[in-house]
C-alpha positions as CSV (number, residue, x, y, z in Angstrom):
1,M,35.4,55.4,-21.2
2,P,32.1,54.7,-19.2
3,K,28.7,55.4,-20.8
4,G,27.0,58.7,-19.8
5,S,27.2,62.2,-20.5
6,I,30.4,64.5,-20.6
7,E,29.3,66.2,-18.0
8,L,29.4,63.0,-15.7
9,I,32.2,61.7,-16.8
10,N,34.2,64.8,-15.5
11,S,32.1,65.2,-12.4
12,R,33.8,62.0,-11.8
13,K,37.0,62.6,-12.2
14,E,37.0,65.2,-10.8
15,E,35.7,63.5,-7.6
16,I,38.5,61.4,-7.9
17,L,40.9,63.9,-8.2
18,N,39.3,66.1,-5.8
19,A,39.2,63.0,-3.4
20,A,43.1,62.3,-4.1
21,E,44.0,66.1,-3.6
22,E,42.5,65.8,-0.3
23,L,44.7,62.6,0.8
24,Y,47.4,64.3,0.0
25,K,47.3,66.9,2.8
26,S,48.0,64.0,4.9
27,K,49.7,61.3,3.7
28,N,52.6,60.5,1.4
29,F,52.4,60.5,-2.0
30,K,53.8,56.5,-2.4
31,D,51.3,55.5,0.9
32,I,47.9,56.2,-1.1
33,T,46.3,53.4,-3.1
34,L,43.5,53.7,-4.8
35,N,42.0,51.6,-2.6
36,D,41.9,54.9,0.3
37,I,40.8,57.9,-3.1
38,A,37.7,55.5,-3.8
39,Q,36.4,55.5,0.4
40,L,36.7,59.4,-0.6
41,T,34.2,59.2,-3.5
42,T,30.1,57.9,-3.7
43,F,31.8,54.9,-5.8
44,K,33.7,51.5,-5.7
45,R,37.3,51.0,-6.1
46,T,36.9,49.2,-9.3
47,S,34.7,52.0,-11.0
48,I,37.7,54.3,-11.4
49,Y,39.2,52.5,-13.4
50,N,37.3,53.4,-16.0
51,Y,38.8,57.0,-15.8
52,F,42.5,56.2,-14.7
53,E,44.5,53.3,-15.2
54,T,46.8,54.2,-12.4
55,K,47.2,55.8,-9.5
56,E,50.0,57.8,-10.7
57,E,47.5,58.8,-14.2
58,I,45.4,60.5,-10.7
59,F,48.5,62.3,-9.8
60,L,49.5,63.4,-12.7
61,T,46.2,64.6,-13.2
62,L,45.9,66.6,-10.6
63,N,49.1,68.1,-10.6
64,K,48.3,69.3,-14.7
65,R,45.6,70.7,-12.7
66,Q,48.0,72.6,-10.3
67,Y,50.2,74.0,-13.4
68,E,47.0,75.2,-14.6
69,A,46.2,77.0,-11.9
70,W,50.2,78.7,-12.1
71,V,48.9,79.3,-15.3
72,N,46.6,81.8,-14.4
73,D,48.1,83.2,-11.6
74,L,51.0,83.6,-14.2
75,E,48.1,85.1,-16.4
76,N,47.1,87.5,-13.4
77,I,50.4,89.4,-13.0
78,I,50.6,90.2,-17.0
79,Q,47.2,91.5,-17.3
80,N,47.5,94.0,-13.9
81,N,50.6,95.2,-14.5
82,S,51.8,97.7,-17.2
83,V,55.1,98.1,-15.5
84,L,57.2,95.4,-13.5
85,S,60.9,96.4,-12.3
86,K,62.7,93.3,-12.2
87,D,62.5,93.2,-8.4
88,D,58.1,92.8,-8.8
89,I,59.2,90.6,-11.0
90,A,61.0,88.3,-8.6
91,K,58.1,89.2,-5.3
92,N,55.8,88.1,-8.0
93,I,56.5,85.0,-9.2
94,A,57.9,84.3,-5.4
95,H,54.4,84.3,-4.8
96,S,53.0,82.8,-7.5
97,L,55.1,79.4,-6.3
98,E,54.8,80.4,-2.7
99,K,51.2,79.5,-3.3
100,R,51.7,76.1,-5.4
101,K,53.2,73.8,-2.2
102,D,51.6,70.9,-3.7
103,L,52.6,71.6,-6.8
104,L,55.9,71.7,-5.8
105,R,56.0,68.7,-3.7
106,L,53.7,66.3,-6.9
107,M,57.8,67.3,-8.8
108,M,59.4,64.8,-6.2
109,N,56.7,62.6,-7.4
110,H,57.4,63.2,-11.5
111,F,59.7,61.0,-12.7
112,D,57.1,57.6,-11.6
113,M,53.9,59.7,-12.4
114,E,55.0,59.5,-16.3
115,E,55.9,56.6,-16.7
116,N,52.7,54.8,-15.0
117,S,50.8,57.0,-17.7
118,R,49.5,56.5,-20.4
119,L,50.2,58.5,-23.3
120,E,47.4,60.3,-23.8
121,I,47.3,61.5,-19.6
122,L,50.6,62.5,-20.1
123,K,50.1,64.4,-23.3
124,D,47.1,66.6,-22.1
125,F,49.6,67.4,-18.4
126,K,52.3,67.9,-20.7
127,I,50.2,70.6,-23.0
128,A,49.5,72.4,-18.9
129,F,53.5,72.0,-18.3
130,G,54.5,73.7,-22.1
131,N,51.9,76.2,-21.3
132,S,53.2,77.6,-17.9
133,M,56.6,78.2,-20.0
134,K,55.0,80.2,-22.4
135,T,53.1,82.6,-20.0
136,L,56.3,82.6,-17.8
137,N,57.7,83.4,-20.8
138,R,55.2,86.4,-21.6
139,L,56.0,87.9,-18.9
140,L,59.2,88.5,-19.6
141,E,58.9,89.3,-22.5
142,K,56.4,92.2,-21.4
143,F,58.2,93.5,-18.3
144,C,62.0,93.1,-19.4
145,P,61.9,94.3,-23.2
146,Q,65.4,94.5,-22.6
147,M,65.4,90.9,-22.7
148,Q,66.7,89.0,-25.9
149,E,65.0,85.7,-26.5
150,N,67.8,83.5,-25.9
151,D,68.2,85.6,-22.5
152,R,64.4,84.5,-21.7
153,T,65.0,80.7,-22.7
154,N,68.1,80.8,-20.9
155,F,66.0,82.1,-17.6
156,I,63.5,79.6,-17.9
157,Y,65.6,76.9,-18.4
158,S,67.8,78.1,-15.2
159,L,64.3,78.1,-13.0
160,F,62.3,75.6,-14.0
161,P,65.2,72.6,-13.0
162,F,65.2,74.6,-10.7
163,I,61.3,75.1,-9.0
164,Y,62.0,71.0,-8.9
165,G,64.3,70.8,-5.9
166,I,62.4,73.9,-3.9
167,Y,60.1,71.7,-1.9
168,P,62.8,69.6,-0.2
169,Y,65.1,72.8,0.2
170,T,62.6,74.8,2.2
171,T,60.4,71.6,4.0
172,V,62.7,69.4,6.3
173,S,61.8,67.4,9.2
174,D,62.6,67.3,12.8
175,K,64.7,63.7,11.8
176,Q,66.6,65.5,8.7
177,K,67.3,68.6,10.8
178,E,68.8,66.2,13.8
179,A,70.7,64.1,10.3
180,M,72.5,67.9,9.3
181,K,72.7,68.7,12.7
182,T,74.8,65.8,13.5
183,A,76.4,65.3,10.5
184,D,77.7,69.2,10.9
185,V,76.3,70.0,7.6
186,G,75.2,73.6,7.7
187,F,71.0,74.6,7.6
188,I,69.6,77.9,6.8
189,Y,65.9,77.2,6.6
190,H,64.3,80.0,3.3
191,S,60.4,79.9,3.1
192,I,59.3,79.3,-1.0
193,Y,59.1,82.5,-1.1
194,E,62.4,83.6,-0.4
195,I,64.2,80.8,-2.0
196,T,62.3,82.0,-5.2
197,Y,63.0,85.1,-4.5
198,N,66.8,85.1,-4.7
199,C,66.7,82.5,-7.6
200,V,65.2,85.1,-10.3
201,K,66.5,88.4,-9.2
202,M,69.6,86.5,-9.5
203,L,68.7,85.2,-12.8
204,L,67.3,88.9,-14.0
205,K,70.8,89.9,-13.4
């Protein structure tokens, strides 16, 4: 870890994460390099190694930040409502994920990010991931008091694997559309909101 105050270290980390986030708006994960990221920071590429050892560590930490933002969204649902119907629960969860497209997109590279990150980076990510599951469980406890613990667990462990598949089902390129058309594969477009809403409504039944 480089010398300097905690504030300086955290500021440098945020600068690296913000640079990666900006690049991710226009480039794919596999095409982004540490050189690309360094060019959007105020320091050299070699200095990045003082904070992150790999590109995957940067993006896993960026995904951690996305999970923390989603947890904040879920907390707001809990705090700002006294009662929610099952339909309203589905709508609120769907809206919360609709705002987190980068979270859903980063999941596409989850395995590589985790495999190429140090244990301490991975642990910090898992804490944020775990908090999202715990917060969703508290949301269900509050608004679906009739649900037993086992029912809530089944809901969470059905929804989270589903979340990993939302991005590729809601973001389809022209090339993919043409391939499905020529392969005679039916495709009905659903937005992030629509596909999440339908899944949550089905699970709540």
